[in-house]
VOBA-1610 file (N, C-alpha, C; in pm, whole numbers, padded with zeros to 5 digits, always signed):
BEGIN
Met-01472-06215-10409Met-01355-06174-10331Met-01319-06284-10230Pro-01193-06327-10224Pro-01153-06425-10124Pro-01182-06374-09984Phe-01223-06464-09894Phe-01259-06422-09759Phe-01138-06363-09686Ser-01020-06414-09716Ser-00899-06361-09654Ser-00878-06214-09691Thr-00915-06179-09813Thr-00906-06039-09857Thr-01011-05955-09787Ala-01128-06012-09766Ala-01238-05939-09704Ala-01210-05905-09558Ile-01138-05993-09488Ile-01113-05966-09345Ile-00991-05876-09323Arg-00905-05863-09425Arg-00779-05791-09407Arg-00799-05648-09355Pro-00896-05568-09407Pro-00911-05431-09356Pro-00952-05424-09210His-01003-05534-09156His-01051-05533-09018His-00944-05575-08917Ile-00832-05627-08966Ile-00728-05675-08876Ile-00669-05564-08789Pro-00641-05444-08843Pro-00589-05338-08754Pro-00682-05306-08639Tyr-00813-05311-08664Tyr-00909-05280-08558Tyr-00919-05394-08457Leu-00901-05517-08504Leu-00893-05630-08412Leu-00770-05615-08322Arg-00660-05566-08379Arg-00540-05543-08299Arg-00567-05438-08192Arg-00639-05332-08227Arg-00675-05231-08127Arg-00757-05296-08015Tyr-00856-05375-08052Tyr-00942-05441-07955Tyr-00861-05533-07865Ala-00772-05611-07924Ala-00692-05707-07847Ala-00601-05637-07747Arg-00543-05525-07786Arg-00452-05457-07694Arg-00530-05386-07583Ile-00653-05342-07611Ile-00735-05286-07504Ile-00769-05395-07402Leu-00796-05516-07452Leu-00828-05627-07362Leu-00710-05666-07275Thr-00590-05666-07333Thr-00473-05716-07262Thr-00394-05605-07192Gly-00412-05481-07235Gly-00341-05371-07172Gly-00206-05339-07231Ser-00170-05404-07344Ser-00042-05371-07407Ser-00046-05408-07555Gln+00035-05335-07634Gln+00043-05363-07776Gln+00102-05502-07800Glu+00209-05534-07728Glu+00279-05659-07751Glu+00188-05780-07725Ser+00121-05780-07612Ser+00035-05892-07578Ser-00085-05900-07671Gly-00144-05784-07703Gly-00259-05784-07794Gly-00224-05839-07930Asp-00112-05794-07984Asp-00069-05843-08116Asp-00039-05992-08113Ala+00017-06039-07999Ala+00047-06182-07988Ala-00080-06265-07993Tyr-00186-06217-07930Tyr-00313-06288-07934Tyr-00373-06288-08075Val-00362-06176-08145Val-00415-06171-08281Val-00339-06268-08371Arg-00206-06269-08360Arg-00128-06363-08439Arg-00168-06507-08409Ala-00186-06537-08280Ala-00224-06673-08241Ala-00358-06712-08301Ser-00451-06618-08306Ser-00583-06645-08364Ser-00574-06673-08513Leu-00498-06590-08585Leu-00484-06609-08729Leu-00409-06738-08761Glu-00309-06769-08679Glu-00235-06894-08699Glu-00325-07014-08676Ala-00416-07003-08578Ala-00509-07113-08551Ala-00597-07139-08673Ala-00638-07032-08742Ala-00720-07047-08862Ala-00639-07109-08976Ile-00516-07062-08992Ile-00430-07114-09100Ile-00400-07261-09080Glu-00379-07300-08954Glu-00342-07438-08924Glu-00462-07530-08907Gly-00581-07475-08926Gly-00701-07557-08918Gly-00750-07586-08778Glu-00695-07517-08677Glu-00738-07538-08540Glu-00864-07458-08506Ala-00896-07361-08589Ala-01018-07280-08572Ala-01064-07240-08711Glu-01193-07210-08723Glu-01247-07177-08855Glu-01311-07039-08855Leu-01295-06970-08967Leu-01367-06846-08992Leu-01503-06881-09050Asp-01609-06831-08988Asp-01744-06857-09036Asp-01772-06765-09155Arg-01766-06820-09273Arg-01781-06740-09395Arg-01926-06698-09421Asp-02018-06746-09340Asp-02158-06703-09353Asp-02184-06573-09277Leu-02086-06530-09198Leu-02099-06406-09121Leu-02032-06291-09194Pro-02066-06167-09161Pro-01991-06053-09215Pro-01844-06070-09177Pro-01751-06029-09263Pro-01608-06052-09238Pro-01560-06004-09101Asn-01604-05884-09059Asn-01555-05833-08931Asn-01608-05915-08814Val-01734-05958-08822Val-01791-06041-08716Val-01720-06176-08711Ala-01694-06234-08828Ala-01625-06363-08833Ala-01484-06353-08776Leu-01416-06242-08804Leu-01279-06225-08756Leu-01275-06214-08604Tyr-01364-06134-08547Tyr-01367-06119-08402Tyr-01414-06247-08335Gln-01504-06321-08399Gln-01547-06449-08345Gln-01430-06547-08341Leu-01350-06546-08447Leu-01229-06629-08450Leu-01138-06594-08332Phe-01120-06465-08309Phe-01035-06421-08199Phe-01084-06477-08066His-01213-06465-08040His-01266-06513-07913His-01271-06666-07906Ala-01284-06730-08020Ala-01284-06877-08021Ala-01149-06933-07980Thr-01042-06861-08010Thr-00907-06907-07976Thr-00854-06840-07850Trp-00933-06753-07789Trp-00889-06671-07676Trp-00834-06754-07561Lys-00909-06855-07517Lys-00868-06932-07400Lys-00748-07022-07428Asn-00731-07059-07555Asn-00621-07148-07591Asn-00499-07073-07641Ala-00513-06942-07663Ala-00404-06867-07726Ala-00279-06864-07642Gly-00292-06862-07509Gly-00175-06851-07422Gly-00072-06959-07448Ser-00119-07080-07482Ser-00027-07190-07504Ser+00047-07177-07636Arg-00002-07089-07723Arg+00062-07070-07854Arg+00170-06963-07850Leu+00172-06884-07741Leu+00265-06772-07735Leu+00398-06818-07677Thr+00504-06759-07729Thr+00637-06799-07685Thr+00722-06677-07653Gly+00832-06700-07582Gly+00928-06592-07555Gly+00865-06476-07483Asp+00897-06354-07529Asp+00850-06233-07463Asp+00701-06215-07474Asn+00635-06290-07567Asn+00492-06274-07586Asn+00409-06365-07498Arg+00473-06455-07423Arg+00397-06544-07337Arg+00340-06464-07220Leu+00213-06488-07188Leu+00146-06409-07086Leu+00160-06476-06950Asn+00283-06474-06895Asn+00307-06538-06766Asn+00327-06437-06655Gly+00335-06308-06688Gly+00358-06207-06586Gly+00238-06189-06496Lys+00260-06136-06377Lys+00150-06118-06283Lys+00041-06030-06339Ser+00080-05927-06414Ser-00019-05833-06463Ser-00088-05882-06588Glu-00045-05996-06642Glu-00103-06042-06767Glu-00150-06187-06758Lys-00186-06231-06639Lys-00244-06363-06624Lys-00379-06366-06694Leu-00417-06485-06742Leu-00549-06496-06801Leu-00657-06461-06698Asp-00632-06490-06570Asp-00730-06459-06468Asp-00754-06310-06454Asp-00658-06227-06498Asp-00672-06083-06485Asp-00742-06020-06605Ile-00769-06098-06709Ile-00835-06045-06827Ile-00983-06025-06796Pro-01041-05914-06839Pro-01179-05881-06804Pro-01279-05989-06842Ser-01394-05987-06776Ser-01499-06085-06797Ser-01574-06060-06927Glu-01669-06150-06956Glu-01751-06135-07077Glu-01830-06005-07074Ala-01865-05958-06954Ala-01938-05831-06945Ala-01854-05718-07004Arg-01727-05717-06973Arg-01638-05615-07028Arg-01619-05636-07177His-01614-05761-07220His-01602-05790-07363His-01720-05733-07441Val-01841-05756-07390Val-01961-05704-07458Val-01956-05552-07464Leu-01916-05490-07354Leu-01908-05344-07351Leu-01810-05292-07455Leu-01691-05351-07463Leu-01590-05303-07557Leu-01630-05332-07702Leu-01691-05447-07725Leu-01734-05480-07861Leu-01839-05382-07911Thr-01929-05340-07823Thr-02036-05250-07866Thr-01994-05104-07860Ala-01926-05064-07753Ala-01893-04922-07734Ala-01771-04877-07812Val-01669-04963-07820Val-01544-04925-07887Val-01541-04973-08031Glu-01582-05097-08054Glu-01574-05155-08189Glu-01702-05137-08269Asn-01806-05081-08208Asn-01931-05044-08277Asn-02009-05163-08332Phe-01997-05279-08269Phe-02084-05390-08303Phe-02218-05372-08233Thr-02324-05428-08291Thr-02452-05431-08222Thr-02446-05536-08112Val-02542-05532-08021Val-02547-05633-07915Val-02565-05772-07978Glu-02645-05780-08083Glu-02665-05908-08151Glu-02534-05959-08210Gln-02457-05871-08272Gln-02328-05911-08328Gln-02230-05951-08218Ala-02230-05876-08107Ala-02143-05911-07995Ala-02177-06050-07942Ala-02307-06081-07934Ala-02349-06213-07889Ala-02299-06321-07984Thr-02305-06294-08114Thr-02256-06389-08214Thr-02105-06410-08199Ile-02032-06301-08180Ile-01887-06309-08163Ile-01850-06393-08042Leu-01922-06374-07932Leu-01892-06443-07808Leu-01961-06579-07798Arg-02046-06608-07897Arg-02121-06735-07900Arg-02208-06751-07775Ile-02281-06644-07744Ile-02376-06647-07633Ile-02510-06595-07684Gly-02615-06610-07604Gly-02745-06561-07643Gly-02753-06410-07637Glu-02842-06353-07718Glu-02855-06207-07720Glu-02904-06154-07587Asp-02996-06225-07521Asp-03045-06181-07390Asp-02932-06179-07287Glu-02847-06282-07293Glu-02734-06285-07200Glu-02638-06170-07228Ala-02618-06139-07357Ala-02529-06029-07393Ala-02582-05897-07339Arg-02713-05877-07346Arg-02772-05754-07295Arg-02756-05744-07143Lys-02772-05857-07072Lys-02753-05856-06928Lys-02608-05825-06892Leu-02515-05881-06968Leu-02374-05855-06944Leu-02340-05709-06970Leu-02402-05651-07073Leu-02376-05511-07104Leu-02424-05421-06991Lys-02540-05452-06935Lys-02591-05373-06822Lys-02498-05385-06702Lys-02444-05504-06682Lys-02352-05526-06572Lys-02225-05442-06590Ala-02173-05439-06713Ala-02052-05361-06740Ala-02078-05212-06725Gln-02196-05167-06769Gln-02231-05026-06757Gln-02243-04985-06611Ala-02295-05076-06528Ala-02304-05048-06385Ala-02164-05034-06325His-02071-05115-06376His-01933-05107-06329His-01874-04970-06362Leu-01904-04919-06480Leu-01853-04787-06518Leu-01902-04681-06421Glu-02029-04690-06385Glu-02088-04590-06297Glu-02030-04597-06156Gly-01979-04715-06119Gly-01926-04731-05985Gly-01775-04724-05978Gly-01711-04680-06085Gly-01566-04676-06090Gly-01507-04569-05998Leu-01380-04587-05964Leu-01313-04491-05877Leu-01275-04366-05955Ala-01283-04252-05889Ala-01249-04125-05954Ala-01098-04107-05960Thr-01053-04035-06062Thr-00911-04006-06075Thr-00893-03870-06141Glu-00768-03826-06154Glu-00739-03695-06211Glu-00703-03712-06359Val-00765-03631-06444Val-00751-03646-06588Val-00695-03518-06650Leu-00598-03536-06740Leu-00547-03425-06821Leu-00593-03445-06964Ile-00651-03341-07023Ile-00699-03346-07162Ile-00604-03264-07248Ile-00556-03325-07357Ile-00470-03256-07454Ile-00549-03250-07584Glu-00607-03136-07614Glu-00696-03122-07729Glu-00704-02975-07768Asp-00682-02944-07897Asp-00681-02804-07940Asp-00815-02754-07989Glu-00914-02843-08006Glu-01048-02802-08048Glu-01133-02782-07923Pro-01175-02658-07895Pro-01246-02630-07770Pro-01372-02714-07748Ile-01451-02734-07854Ile-01575-02808-07838Ile-01547-02954-07802Ile-01448-03014-07870Ile-01412-03153-07840Ile-01356-03164-07699Ala-01273-03066-07660Ala-01217-03065-07526Ala-01328-03059-07421Leu-01429-02975-07446Leu-01539-02963-07351Leu-01621-03092-07346Asp-01638-03158-07462Asp-01708-03286-07465Asp-01635-03390-07380Leu-01502-03396-07397Leu-01423-03491-07320Leu-01429-03459-07170Gln-01425-03331-07138Gln-01434-03291-06998Gln-01567-03334-06939Ser-01675-03313-07014Ser-01808-03350-06967Ser-01818-03501-06943Ile-01765-03579-07036Ile-01770-03725-07023Ile-01692-03770-06899Ala-01571-03715-06884Ala-01487-03753-06770Ala-01554-03716-06638Glu-01611-03598-06632Glu-01673-03553-06507Glu-01799-03632-06475Lys-01874-03671-06577Lys-01993-03754-06553Lys-01955-03891-06500Met-01832-03936-06532Met-01783-04063-06479Met-01730-04048-06336Gly-01727-03925-06287Gly-01679-03900-06152Gly-01535-03856-06144His-01469-03837-06259His-01329-03798-06259His-01315-03645-06250Lys-01197-03601-06212Lys-01167-03459-06203Lys-01070-03421-06314Val-01110-03326-06398Val-01022-03278-06505Val-00932-03170-06447Val-00802-03197-06443Val-00708-03105-06379Val-00652-03002-06475Gly-00682-03017-06605Gly-00634-02918-06701Gly-00663-02959-06843Ile-00670-02858-06932Ile-00687-02880-07076Ile-00573-02807-07147Ala-00495-02881-07226Ala-00380-02823-07296Ala-00405-02824-07446Arg-00358-02719-07515Arg-00375-02709-07660Arg-00247-02741-07735Thr-00133-02742-07665Thr-00005-02765-07730Thr+00078-02865-07647Arg+00185-02912-07708Arg+00276-03004-07639Arg+00335-02940-07514Asp+00382-02819-07525Asp+00446-02752-07411Asp+00347-02731-07298Glu+00224-02689-07332Glu+00121-02670-07230Glu+00091-02801-07159Ala+00086-02909-07235Ala+00054-03040-07179Ala+00160-03084-07079Val+00285-03069-07115Val+00394-03111-07027Val+00396-03025-06902Lys+00372-02896-06917Lys+00370-02805-06802Lys+00259-02844-06704Leu+00140-02872-06758Leu+00028-02910-06673Leu+00053-03045-06605Ala+00111-03137-06680Ala+00139-03269-06623Ala+00238-03258-06509Arg+00337-03172-06524Arg+00437-03154-06418Arg+00374-03090-06294Glu+00278-02999-06317Glu+00217-02927-06204Glu+00107-03008-06136Lys+00028-03085-06215Lys-00094-03148-06164Lys-00082-03299-06140Ser+00018-03363-06197Ser+00038-03509-06181Ser-00090-03589-06210Pro-00143-03581-06331Pro-00265-03655-06365Pro-00243-03805-06359Arg-00352-03879-06338Arg-00345-04026-06334Arg-00397-04087-06464Leu-00443-04000-06557Leu-00492-04045-06688Leu-00481-03928-06785Val-00442-03957-06909Val-00430-03853-07012Val-00514-03891-07133Leu-00595-03796-07181Leu-00669-03809-07306Leu-00604-03714-07405Ala-00548-03765-07515Ala-00465-03683-07603Ala-00506-03691-07749Asp-00529-03574-07808Asp-00544-03565-07953Asp-00407-03589-08016Ile-00405-03623-08144Ile-00279-03649-08213Ile-00218-03520-08267Gln-00299-03438-08337Gln-00251-03315-08398Gln-00293-03196-08314Leu-00197-03117-08265Leu-00227-03009-08174Leu-00219-02871-08241Ala-00254-02768-08166Ala-00273-02635-08222Ala-00151-02578-08291Asp-00032-02600-08236Asp+00088-02542-08294Asp+00160-02640-08385Asp+00085-02737-08440Asp+00140-02842-08526Asp+00232-02937-08450Ser+00230-02929-08317Ser+00304-03027-08238Ser+00222-03155-08229Ser+00282-03259-08177Ser+00220-03392-08175Ser+00176-03430-08035Gly+00053-03481-08026Gly+00006-03533-07899Gly+00084-03656-07857Ile+00135-03729-07954Ile+00217-03847-07923Ile+00347-03803-07856Asp+00410-03699-07911Asp+00533-03647-07849Asp+00505-03592-07710Ala+00391-03524-07695Ala+00354-03471-07564Ala+00339-03584-07463Ala+00274-03693-07506Ala+00254-03807-07417Ala+00388-03870-07378Gln+00479-03879-07475Gln+00610-03936-07445Gln+00683-03851-07341Asp+00672-03719-07354Asp+00734-03630-07255Asp+00672-03651-07118Ile+00540-03665-07114Ile+00470-03683-06987Ile+00509-03816-06923Leu+00525-03919-07004Leu+00562-04051-06951Leu+00702-04052-06891Glu+00784-03955-06930Glu+00916-03943-06868Glu+00906-03891-06725Leu+00792-03827-06695Leu+00769-03776-06560Leu+00716-03885-06468Gly+00653-03987-06525Gly+00596-04095-06446Gly+00500-04178-06530Thr+00470-04298-06484Thr+00381-04388-06556Thr+00236-04343-06542Val+00169-04329-06655Val+00029-04289-06656Val-00034-04343-06785Pro-00155-04399-06779Pro-00219-04446-06902Pro-00258-04329-06992Val-00234-04346-07122Val-00265-04242-07220Val-00360-04299-07323Ile-00470-04231-07347Ile-00566-04269-07450Ile-00557-04166-07562Phe-00524-04211-07683Phe-00512-04121-07797Phe-00644-04114-07873Ile-00672-03997-07928Ile-00796-03972-08000Ile-00761-03915-08136Thr-00810-03978-08242Thr-00774-03936-08378Thr-00884-03969-08477Ala-00893-03891-08583Ala-00988-03920-08690Ala-00933-04024-08787Tyr-00804-04055-08775Tyr-00741-04148-08869Tyr-00667-04259-08794Pro-00740-04348-08725Pro-00673-04452-08645Pro-00589-04547-08727Glu-00629-04568-08854Glu-00554-04662-08937Glu-00409-04618-08958Arg-00382-04487-08946Arg-00245-04437-08961Arg-00156-04478-08843Leu-00220-04514-08732Leu-00144-04554-08614Leu-00155-04704-08588Leu-00215-04777-08681Leu-00234-04921-08665Leu-00168-04996-08780Thr-00046-04958-08810Thr+00024-05018-08925Thr+00107-05139-08887Gly+00141-05151-08759Gly+00226-05262-08715Gly+00373-05240-08745Lys+00410-05123-08795Lys+00548-05096-08836Lys+00629-05023-08730Lys+00565-04977-08623Lys+00637-04905-08519Lys+00555-04912-08391Pro+00611-04872-08277Pro+00533-04872-08153Pro+00404-04793-08171Glu+00295-04849-08124Glu+00164-04789-08144Glu+00095-04770-08010Pro-00005-04681-08004Pro-00077-04660-07878Pro-00151-04785-07835Thr-00154-04808-07703Thr-00235-04919-07652Thr-00382-04885-07658Tyr-00416-04760-07629Tyr-00555-04717-07627Tyr-00578-04611-07734Leu-00675-04636-07821Leu-00696-04549-07937Leu-00845-04535-07965Ile-00893-04410-07964Ile-01034-04380-07990Ile-01045-04308-08123Thr-01147-04342-08199Thr-01168-04282-08331Thr-01264-04163-08321Lys-01226-04052-08385Lys-01316-03938-08401Lys-01403-03958-08525Pro-01528-03914-08521Pro-01602-03864-08404Pro-01633-03979-08309Phe-01636-03951-08181Phe-01654-04056-08082Phe-01788-04041-08011Met-01834-04152-07956Met-01954-04152-07873Met-01909-04149-07726Pro-01988-04089-07638Pro-01950-04085-07496Pro-01921-04223-07438Glu-02000-04322-07477Glu-01980-04456-07422Glu-01847-04517-07468Thr-01798-04475-07586Thr-01669-04523-07633Thr-01557-04471-07542Val-01564-04342-07512Val-01464-04283-07423Val-01473-04346-07285Ala-01596-04361-07234Ala-01614-04416-07099Ala-01559-04558-07089Ala-01587-04640-07190Ala-01541-04779-07188Ala-01389-04787-07195Thr-01329-04704-07278Thr-01184-04707-07294Thr-01115-04654-07169Val-01170-04549-07110Val-01116-04495-06985Val-01121-04602-06876Ser-01235-04670-06866Ser-01249-04774-06766Ser-01146-04884-06784Gln-01124-04924-06908Gln-01029-05032-06935Gln-00886-04988-06903Ala-00851-04865-06940Ala-00717-04814-06913Ala-00692-04807-06762Leu-00790-04760-06686Leu-00775-04750-06542Leu-00775-04889-06477Phe-00845-04983-06540Phe-00846-05121-06492Phe-00704-05176-06486Phe-00629-05159-06595Phe-00492-05210-06598Phe-00397-05123-06517Ala-00421-04992-06515Ala-00336-04905-06435Ala-00349-04939-06288Gly-00471-04971-06243Gly-00492-05011-06105Gly-00422-05141-06073Asp-00426-05237-06166Asp-00352-05363-06147Asp-00203-05336-06129Ala-00149-05249-06214Ala-00005-05221-06209Ala+00032-05156-06077Arg-00050-05063-06028Arg-00019-04997-05901Arg-00027-05096-05784Arg-00129-05184-05788Arg-00141-05282-05680Arg-00022-05376-05676Gln+00026-05416-05794Gln+00141-05507-05800Gln+00268-05437-05751Ala+00283-05310-05790Ala+00401-05234-05747Ala+00402-05220-05596Ala+00283-05197-05537Ala+00274-05182-05392Ala+00306-05315-05322Ala+00261-05426-05384Ala+00283-05557-05324Ala+00431-05596-05327Glu+00501-05549-05430Glu+00643-05582-05445Glu+00730-05496-05355
//
């Protein structure tokens, strides 16, 4: 099988990872394109001795620091909220690679081209950051009671306050209007066959708030053919996956609020 064919199924997940790192679909996709173009043009190489997914993510990080110069127009990362200096450290990279993308620490070290011991130290540093994060108000949109309770438990262990659990689009919008959450965790398919995506869109009309979508079929939302979620968790999920994604979403939300206050 050609190596290009082998890496193709992993590209949607690399796009998810890139947008979590940058805080937006547009910027994340621009970085992925820049990485693939670097390989095509011979500026970077895919290590064919590695598993395809590890090689692809290694390519991404190999071109990470140089990618900004390859971006043009609306995709150039010159805005205050998207400076390279604002992109999370290697500690956050290790956390997201292991918790969200399900790489082992050894694989994360290979991707980042660092030692395994260093990767483990960075992971501990990132985990400590999670434990010391600021608390916020969370709205959960989920029609499965057990999953909703799991999400509530994870959020509360992180120090957040769950202000409500909604099973339908209408319930979600009502709670959002009453409670003004600062973060939303949303299932895609809800109890009355309504859409968590539609519910989130309604909530965003009330005010800006980061939304993390949760689905058993992430590939259906990673097609590149229409606007897609910036933050996407795959069911079944691990607590550390939710915690890492919540931390990253709040990281960028905090940047945006600080910039708005400064302006």
